[in-house]
NUBADREN-853798 format. One record per atom (N, C-alpha, C): residue number from 1; residue in one letter; x, y, z. Coordinates in steps of 0.02 Angstrom, whole numbers. Atoms other than C-alpha are relative to their C-alpha. Example, Ala and Ser with C-alpha at 12.3 -4.5 7.8 and 13.67 -1.06 7.14 Angstrom:
BEGIN
1_A_45_-59_0
1_A_615_-225_390
1_A_45_60_0
2_S_-42_-59_-3
2_S_684_-53_357
2_S_-39_55_37
***
This chain:
BEGIN
1_M_-43_-31_51
1_M_-656_-1070_-267
1_M_-53_44_-42
2_R_57_-20_31
2_R_-797_-1030_-393
2_R_-34_65_15
3_E_44_-61_-24
3_E_-885_-917_-290
3_E_47_57_32
4_L_-63_-43_-23
4_L_-737_-830_-245
4_L_11_49_-51
5_F_6_-53_66
5_F_-698_-763_-414
5_F_-58_28_-27
6_T_63_-38_20
6_T_-886_-736_-452
6_T_1_66_38
7_L_5_-53_-29
7_L_-876_-621_-316
7_L_47_65_2
8_L_-54_-19_38
8_L_-710_-550_-374
8_L_-11_54_-48
9_G_2_-43_53
9_G_-772_-493_-534
9_G_-60_58_31
10_Y_56_-52_-14
10_Y_-924_-412_-471
10_Y_26_68_51
11_E_-17_-50_-38
11_E_-834_-316_-344
11_E_50_64_-61
12_L_-47_-31_27
12_L_-694_-273_-480
12_L_-49_46_-40
13_R_22_-44_53
13_R_-831_-207_-600
13_R_-35_40_55
14_E_41_-42_-33
14_E_-908_-112_-456
14_E_77_69_29
15_T_-42_-38_-18
15_T_-740_-22_-405
15_T_25_21_-60
16_F_-30_-29_61
16_F_-674_11_-584
16_F_-71_33_-45
17_D_58_-46_26
17_D_-864_76_-621
17_D_27_70_-15
18_S_-27_-71_1
18_S_-791_264_-586
18_S_64_5_-45
19_I_-77_-5_46
19_I_-642_274_-727
19_I_12_84_24
20_P_-48_-46_-7
20_P_-616_463_-676
20_P_19_-19_71
21_W_-18_41_-46
21_W_-583_385_-517
21_W_68_-9_13
22_T_-55_31_28
22_T_-437_306_-574
22_T_51_39_-31
23_V_-31_-46_36
23_V_-385_425_-677
23_V_39_73_51
24_Y_2_-29_-43
24_Y_-389_542_-533
24_Y_90_-30_35
25_F_-39_18_-13
25_F_-245_445_-460
25_F_76_8_-37
26_W_-64_-21_44
26_W_-120_456_-610
26_W_16_82_5
27_F_-3_-80_1
27_F_-155_647_-621
27_F_9_29_64
28_Y_-41_-6_-61
28_Y_-113_662_-430
28_Y_73_-31_2
29_F_-88_18_-9
29_F_60_562_-463
29_F_35_62_-53
30_G_-28_-72_24
30_G_88_698_-608
30_G_7_46_13
31_F_-4_-82_-35
31_F_50_850_-517
31_F_50_-9_34
32_Q_-53_7_-53
32_Q_162_787_-375
32_Q_60_-17_-38
33_Y_-60_14_10
33_Y_302_717_-477
33_Y_39_36_-40
34_F_-37_-45_56
34_F_328_836_-627
34_F_-18_76_21
35_V_-21_-88_-38
35_V_293_1013_-509
35_V_7_-13_48
36_Y_-23_-17_-69
36_Y_300_991_-329
36_Y_64_-47_1
37_G_-72_42_9
37_G_453_862_-365
37_G_34_23_-9
38_Q_-32_-57_33
38_Q_523_994_-471
38_Q_52_45_40
39_L_-15_-60_-43
39_L_526_1120_-340
39_L_44_-38_58
40_V_-41_30_-63
40_V_574_992_-204
40_V_75_-22_-18
41_S_-57_31_31
41_S_716_933_-289
41_S_50_47_12
42_R_-41_-42_5
42_R_788_1099_-312
42_R_33_32_60
43_L_-14_-11_-44
43_L_771_1120_-138
43_L_59_-43_45
44_V_-53_64_-55
44_V_871_960_-67
44_V_67_1_-42
45_V_-48_13_31
45_V_1034_992_-112
45_V_53_-55_16
46_S_-42_52_-14
46_S_1124_867_-21
46_S_3_-77_-33
47_L_-9_64_52
47_L_1073_726_-136
47_L_-29_16_-56
48_S_-18_-25_68
48_S_1119_757_-308
48_S_-62_-36_-39
49_N_45_40_36
49_N_980_631_-391
49_N_-65_3_51
50_Y_70_19_-51
50_Y_842_671_-253
50_Y_-63_-6_-49
51_Y_40_-13_65
51_Y_734_695_-415
51_Y_-34_-62_12
52_V_19_79_-16
52_V_741_508_-435
52_V_-44_-19_52
53_Y_3_34_-59
53_Y_732_465_-251
53_Y_-72_22_25
54_Y_69_-9_-15
54_Y_567_564_-229
54_Y_-59_-40_-53
55_G_33_67_43
55_G_498_480_-396
55_G_-34_-63_31
56_T_3_52_-15
56_T_510_314_-315
56_T_-30_11_67
57_G_26_-29_-73
57_G_445_391_-135
57_G_-72_-4_-19
58_L_44_-23_14
58_L_309_452_-220
58_L_-51_-87_-19
59_L_37_68_19
59_L_246_262_-296
59_L_-14_-24_67
60_I_14_20_-60
60_I_265_208_-111
60_I_-73_35_34
61_I_77_-41_-37
61_I_149_332_-47
61_I_-66_-22_-57
62_M_54_36_50
62_M_29_291_-204
62_M_-42_-70_32
63_T_8_58_-17
63_T_46_118_-134
63_T_-37_-14_40
64_F_35_-15_-80
64_F_13_156_52
64_F_-67_19_-46
65_N_47_-27_-7
65_N_-133_262_-6
65_N_-63_-47_-35
66_I_29_48_31
66_I_-217_136_-115
66_I_-31_-58_33
67_A_1_73_-72
67_A_-182_-24_5
67_A_-43_34_58
68_S_36_-7_-49
68_S_-262_82_129
68_S_-61_11_-3
69_W_71_2_39
69_W_-412_109_28
69_W_-21_-41_8
70_S_45_100_1
70_S_-449_-76_5
70_S_-8_-17_68
71_G_1_6_-72
71_G_-445_-89_165
71_G_-51_26_47
72_R_32_-36_0
72_R_-550_42_213
72_R_-69_-20_-24
73_R_58_19_35
73_R_-671_-13_91
73_R_-38_-56_37
74_F_33_89_-18
74_F_-698_-197_160
74_F_-38_36_81
75_V_72_-18_-59
75_V_-772_-118_349
75_V_-29_51_-30
76_E_22_-27_8
76_E_-842_22_259
76_E_-75_-25_-31
77_G_52_56_32
77_G_-959_-119_174
77_G_-46_-13_54
78_A_79_32_-53
78_A_-1049_-157_352
78_A_-48_65_17
79_H_49_-71_10
79_H_-1099_24_359
79_H_-57_6_-38
80_E_28_-11_55
80_E_-1158_24_198
80_E_-53_-49_-7
81_G_43_71_17
81_G_-1253_-146_204
81_G_30_-51_-28
82_R_-8_38_64
82_R_-1168_-227_73
82_R_23_-61_32
83_L_-38_58_-36
83_L_-1066_-339_201
83_L_-51_-42_21
84_R_60_16_-21
84_R_-1226_-412_274
84_R_-9_-33_-63
85_Y_37_46_52
85_Y_-1287_-476_90
85_Y_76_-45_-8
86_I_-51_43_19
86_I_-1094_-539_55
86_I_6_-49_45
87_L_-28_54_-68
87_L_-1085_-633_221
87_L_-65_-51_-32
88_S_57_44_5
88_S_-1260_-722_152
88_S_23_-56_-67
89_L_-42_51_70
89_L_-1163_-807_-2
89_L_40_-58_28
90_P_-42_59_-24
90_P_-1103_-973_10
90_P_84_-4_-8
91_I_-55_-6_5
91_I_-927_-906_36
91_I_41_5_49
92_R_-68_0_-68
92_R_-789_-948_178
92_R_8_57_30
93_R_2_-54_-19
93_R_-756_-817_278
93_R_74_24_0
94_S_-62_-22_32
94_S_-568_-833_249
94_S_10_8_-79
95_G_20_-12_61
95_G_-608_-841_78
95_G_-25_51_-25
96_L_35_-62_-17
96_L_-688_-684_94
96_L_58_54_15
97_F_-78_-35_-35
97_F_-506_-607_162
97_F_18_-4_-66
98_V_-37_16_54
98_V_-440_-678_15
98_V_-14_22_-62
99_E_42_-35_62
99_E_-558_-603_-111
99_E_30_89_16
100_Q_4_-72_-21
100_Q_-541_-424_-23
100_Q_68_-4_-19
101_L_-76_-10_7
101_L_-336_-449_-35
101_L_11_11_-86
102_L_-7_17_58
102_L_-351_-513_-223
102_L_-11_81_-45
103_L_14_-89_16
103_L_-462_-348_-244
103_L_37_61_1
104_G_-60_-68_-9
104_G_-331_-226_-177
104_G_58_-13_-45
105_L_-52_3_43
105_L_-193_-297_-271
105_L_-6_21_-81
106_I_7_-26_78
106_I_-275_-286_-446
106_I_-28_57_-15
107_A_38_-65_20
107_A_-346_-109_-407
107_A_76_41_3
108_N_-63_-30_-6
108_N_-170_-67_-342
108_N_42_-10_-56
109_L_-56_-7_59
109_L_-72_-132_-497
109_L_-37_39_-50
110_V_13_-31_57
110_V_-202_-40_-617
110_V_23_77_15
111_R_-9_-64_-5
111_R_-183_124_-532
111_R_83_15_19
112_I_-74_-20_-35
112_I_18_119_-471
112_I_18_-39_-82
113_G_-44_20_64
113_G_65_31_-664
113_G_31_41_-20
114_P_-33_-32_42
114_P_66_161_-766
114_P_62_60_29
115_P_-58_-38_-28
115_P_160_286_-646
115_P_62_-16_2
116_L_-62_35_-10
116_L_291_150_-618
116_L_32_-11_-51
117_V_-28_19_72
117_V_313_117_-811
117_V_34_66_-13
118_L_-13_-84_2
118_L_335_329_-806
118_L_59_0_33
119_V_-51_-43_-28
119_V_468_337_-687
119_V_59_-49_-37
120_L_-39_58_15
120_L_566_178_-753
120_L_14_23_-61
121_W_-11_-9_49
121_W_565_245_-927
121_W_27_67_-9
122_L_-40_-60_-13
122_L_610_423_-883
122_L_60_-4_11
123_N_-60_-1_-44
123_N_755_371_-777
123_N_48_-57_-41
124_G_-39_58_38
124_G_816_231_-926
124_G_44_-74_40
125_M_-11_65_-57
125_M_784_84_-800
125_M_-18_-54_-70
126_P_12_65_58
126_P_791_-76_-901
126_P_-50_-33_21
127_P_77_31_-11
127_P_619_-190_-915
127_P_-7_-36_44
128_V_-19_61_-45
128_V_680_-331_-800
128_V_-17_58_68
129_A_-2_-35_-58
129_A_656_-168_-664
129_A_-77_17_-6
130_L_58_15_3
130_L_473_-175_-710
130_L_-30_-55_60
131_L_17_64_-33
131_L_449_-354_-644
131_L_16_2_75
132_T_-34_-2_-50
132_T_553_-333_-499
132_T_-40_60_49
133_S_43_-60_-34
133_S_481_-157_-437
133_S_-95_-16_20
134_T_68_-2_-16
134_T_297_-220_-451
134_T_-8_-55_35
135_V_-3_73_-58
135_V_343_-378_-343
135_V_12_40_71
136_V_-8_-36_-70
136_V_398_-251_-213
136_V_-59_39_32
137_L_47_-25_-32
137_L_257_-140_-211
137_L_-70_-20_16
138_L_63_44_3
138_L_119_-280_-225
138_L_13_-28_70
139_S_-13_46_-79
139_S_206_-378_-72
139_S_-12_69_47
140_M_20_-73_-43
140_M_207_-190_14
140_M_-94_-7_4
141_S_51_-12_-8
141_S_34_-178_-25
141_S_-47_-35_36
142_V_37_56_-39
142_V_-23_-343_53
142_V_15_16_72
143_G_-16_-28_-59
143_G_61_-300_207
143_G_-60_60_26
144_I_24_-54_-25
144_I_-31_-149_213
144_I_-66_-11_0
145_M_66_24_2
145_M_-202_-207_173
145_M_-13_-42_47
146_G_12_69_-59
146_G_-186_-361_302
146_G_-1_37_43
147_I_8_-34_-63
147_I_-158_-228_436
147_I_-79_44_-2
148_M_93_-50_-8
148_M_-316_-94_376
148_M_-54_-67_16
149_I_44_59_-16
149_I_-412_-271_377
149_I_-18_-48_55
150_S_-11_32_-50
150_S_-349_-348_525
150_S_-41_37_40
151_L_19_-48_-40
151_L_-414_-194_610
151_L_-69_29_11
152_S_64_18_23
152_S_-584_-231_551
152_S_-36_-4_65
153_F_24_9_-67
153_F_-636_-283_734
153_F_5_70_21
154_I_41_-51_-37
154_I_-646_-110_794
154_I_-9_53_-45
155_A_31_-43_32
155_A_-710_-24_645
155_A_-66_-10_13
156_F_59_40_-30
156_F_-859_-144_692
156_F_-27_32_64
157_K_28_-13_-60
157_K_-869_-62_870
157_K_6_73_-31
158_S_7_-65_7
158_S_-829_107_814
158_S_19_23_-57
159_F_-40_-16_61
159_F_-784_187_624
159_F_50_44_12
160_D_-31_-74_-27
160_D_-733_349_711
160_D_69_-25_7
161_I_-44_22_-47
161_I_-623_267_820
161_I_80_-48_-75
162_Y_-22_18_48
162_Y_-549_166_676
162_Y_41_45_-66
163_S_-28_-72_34
163_S_-531_332_554
163_S_67_15_25
164_A_-59_-33_-39
164_A_-421_396_684
164_A_72_-49_-10
165_I_-56_26_-23
165_I_-301_251_710
165_I_31_5_-72
166_V_-55_-11_82
166_V_-272_238_501
166_V_9_39_-4
167_A_-42_-72_21
167_A_-245_423_488
167_A_45_11_40
168_S_-66_-14_-46
168_S_-117_427_625
168_S_27_-46_-31
169_A_-36_30_37
169_A_-43_268_568
169_A_20_16_-55
170_S_-5_-15_98
170_S_-28_318_386
170_S_48_65_31
171_A_-35_-62_-16
171_A_36_492_451
171_A_86_-19_30
172_I_-74_22_-16
172_I_184_415_565
172_I_26_-49_-45
173_L_-35_57_49
173_L_226_252_447
173_L_50_46_-52
174_I_-21_-14_59
174_I_243_370_298
174_I_69_54_15
175_R_-38_-62_-17
175_R_332_519_401
175_R_76_-35_52
176_F_-53_37_-19
176_F_445_400_499
176_F_36_-51_-28
177_S_-25_24_45
177_S_529_319_350
177_S_31_39_-43
178_T_-42_-14_70
178_T_652_315_205
178_T_-45_-1_-42
179_V_28_-19_82
179_V_507_359_67
179_V_12_71_4
180_L_-9_-47_7
180_L_540_525_77
180_L_91_36_-3
181_Y_-72_-20_-26
181_Y_732_548_142
181_Y_32_-66_10
182_P_-44_61_-20
182_P_859_426_166
182_P_14_16_73
183_L_-10_-14_-81
183_L_896_360_336
183_L_72_26_18
184_A_-65_-35_-16
184_A_1099_437_315
184_A_-9_83_22
185_F_-5_-67_-25
185_F_1050_597_325
185_F_-70_33_46
186_M_50_1_-47
186_M_903_588_459
186_M_36_13_64
187_P_-35_-9_-105
187_P_939_643_656
187_P_-5_-57_26
188_S_-6_76_-45
188_S_991_509_771
188_S_-59_-14_8
189_A_45_25_-32
189_A_842_513_836
189_A_-62_-30_-52
190_Y_39_36_36
190_Y_721_489_689
190_Y_25_-54_-17
191_A_-16_61_33
191_A_827_359_620
191_A_-2_-48_40
192_S_8_89_-40
192_S_818_234_769
192_S_-63_9_-8
193_V_54_25_25
193_V_635_252_743
193_V_-31_4_-58
194_A_-11_18_58
194_A_651_231_559
194_A_10_-52_6
195_R_-37_56_28
195_R_734_82_582
195_R_-62_-56_15
196_F_47_45_-44
196_F_576_2_669
196_F_-79_-12_-43
197_N_74_-48_33
197_N_459_77_523
197_N_25_-69_-50
198_P_-10_39_76
198_P_414_-78_391
198_P_5_33_-68
199_L_-27_-23_46
199_L_415_56_266
199_L_62_23_-24
200_T_-80_-15_32
200_T_591_107_272
200_T_31_-63_-35
201_Y_-30_39_38
201_Y_630_-60_221
201_Y_-55_-27_-57
202_G_20_-13_59
202_G_501_-68_86
202_G_27_46_-46
203_S_-20_-62_44
203_S_560_96_15
203_S_83_-23_-11
204_D_-84_26_2
204_D_756_32_26
204_D_-4_-59_-68
205_L_-3_70_42
205_L_707_-129_-54
205_L_-26_20_-91
206_L_-12_-34_73
206_L_642_-41_-203
206_L_40_20_-33
207_R_-69_-37_42
207_R_765_71_-225
207_R_57_-44_-22
208_N_-31_41_-15
208_N_869_-64_-217
208_N_-7_-47_-77
209_V_8_25_89
209_V_795_-164_-366
209_V_2_45_-41
210_M_-9_-58_73
210_M_791_6_-475
210_M_82_31_14
211_N_-65_-28_-9
211_N_972_36_-415
211_N_9_69_5
212_I_27_-78_-17
212_I_938_201_-346
212_I_43_-6_68
213_D_-41_-11_-59
213_D_1057_268_-206
213_D_16_-50_34
214_V_-11_49_-23
214_V_1126_97_-174
214_V_42_6_74
215_S_-38_-3_-52
215_S_1267_160_-58
215_S_-52_35_72
216_Q_27_-36_-69
216_Q_1125_262_72
216_Q_-34_-67_21
217_L_56_14_-33
217_L_1017_118_72
217_L_7_-58_33
218_L_2_53_-63
218_L_984_-41_206
218_L_23_-55_-48
219_N_-26_74_25
219_N_1056_-223_167
219_N_-73_-28_-46
220_P_70_14_54
220_P_920_-285_14
220_P_-26_-61_29
221_G_39_73_-46
221_G_914_-456_99
221_G_-30_2_71
222_M_44_-4_-67
222_M_865_-403_276
222_M_-70_49_2
223_A_62_-18_-6
223_A_740_-285_189
223_A_-34_-47_-31
224_G_43_38_58
224_G_676_-404_72
224_G_-34_-60_68
225_V_21_61_-25
225_V_660_-541_229
225_V_-65_40_40
226_V_54_-51_-54
226_V_550_-384_335
226_V_-62_14_-25
227_V_50_-7_49
227_V_450_-349_185
227_V_-48_-58_-4
228_A_37_91_35
228_A_397_-539_158
228_A_-27_-10_74
229_A_31_15_-63
229_A_372_-568_364
229_A_-67_31_8
230_V_78_-36_-12
230_V_255_-432_372
230_V_-73_1_-16
231_G_51_30_47
231_G_150_-498_231
231_G_-26_-56_31
232_V_27_65_-27
232_V_148_-670_306
232_V_-31_24_75
233_V_53_0_-86
233_V_99_-597_496
233_V_-72_21_-28
234_T_81_-35_4
234_T_-42_-493_416
234_T_-40_-42_-22
235_L_63_57_36
235_L_-115_-618_308
235_L_-18_-48_41
236_T_16_66_-55
236_T_-95_-752_461
236_T_-59_53_66
237_L_39_-29_-36
237_L_-186_-609_558
237_L_-69_6_-13
238_G_46_-11_39
238_G_-313_-568_434
238_G_-37_-76_-8
239_V_24_54_-12
239_V_-363_-755_420
239_V_-2_-31_69
240_V_37_2_-80
240_V_-391_-770_603
240_V_-40_30_24
241_L_55_-54_-65
241_L_-466_-630_672
241_L_-51_33_-57
242_V_53_-7_35
242_V_-582_-591_509
242_V_-59_-42_24
243_P_57_51_-8
243_P_-697_-742_503
243_P_-40_22_76
244_R_26_18_-81
244_R_-710_-718_721
244_R_-40_67_-15
245_T_34_-70_-12
245_T_-761_-536_687
245_T_-49_10_-43
246_L_60_-14_67
246_L_-867_-535_524
246_L_-86_-21_53
247_E_70_19_-22
247_E_-999_-629_631
247_E_-35_32_55
248_G_20_-69_-60
248_G_-1125_-515_720
248_G_-4_70_-34
249_V_-7_-63_35
249_V_-1094_-377_591
249_V_-74_27_-4
250_K_44_-35_19
250_K_-1214_-247_577
250_K_10_45_-43
251_S_5_-63_21
251_S_-1246_-122_470
251_S_-33_56_19
252_S_64_-58_-17
252_S_-1295_50_507
252_S_-46_21_-34
***
């Protein structure tokens, strides 16, 4: 356990060594929310408070992007030579997987925290919503990172194929979900696909705990079960697959 936290501390210092990169995420949110969000909300007239809906969707997109980055960083380490050094340290392979998840969660919390507080403050939501919203976003982050890291066995064979799969999955998961528009307003064909998308349940669960458009959302109990199940499954896959795929990794 001591080795795990020592490695975590080292990688946290490396991750936040570049402060402008963290500020970039906040700038990206501000531009998207205050400029693009205002424009889009004036076009979507079928939903009276779409600006609020869009803000929460933007939080989910940022969570997805940061969690995806955390997963990709793990496999990029193999091609940069960093992973070979880490594998030489006295730390169990399953512990390394846990360390990468903790690293991603902390990075996500730092980069998504200020935008989340801003959205809650601007919309006059109670302080308790900060805690529940953070739990939902971090739970989604665990599932996303688990998927990205579990796919590392592909990246170690071909990083180009891995990148193509990740980019395709990101585009499909975000657009065929309720991240940017409610399920009730989708064409039936799109809605049928969106119901099998875990981001749909994560998005609706976040808006439920924020008390946004409750009448248009999925049952919060069912959404909570799906989000938890995705996290458990991806964690299990990661613990099982990562130790097996790490052995024999070669840096390029």
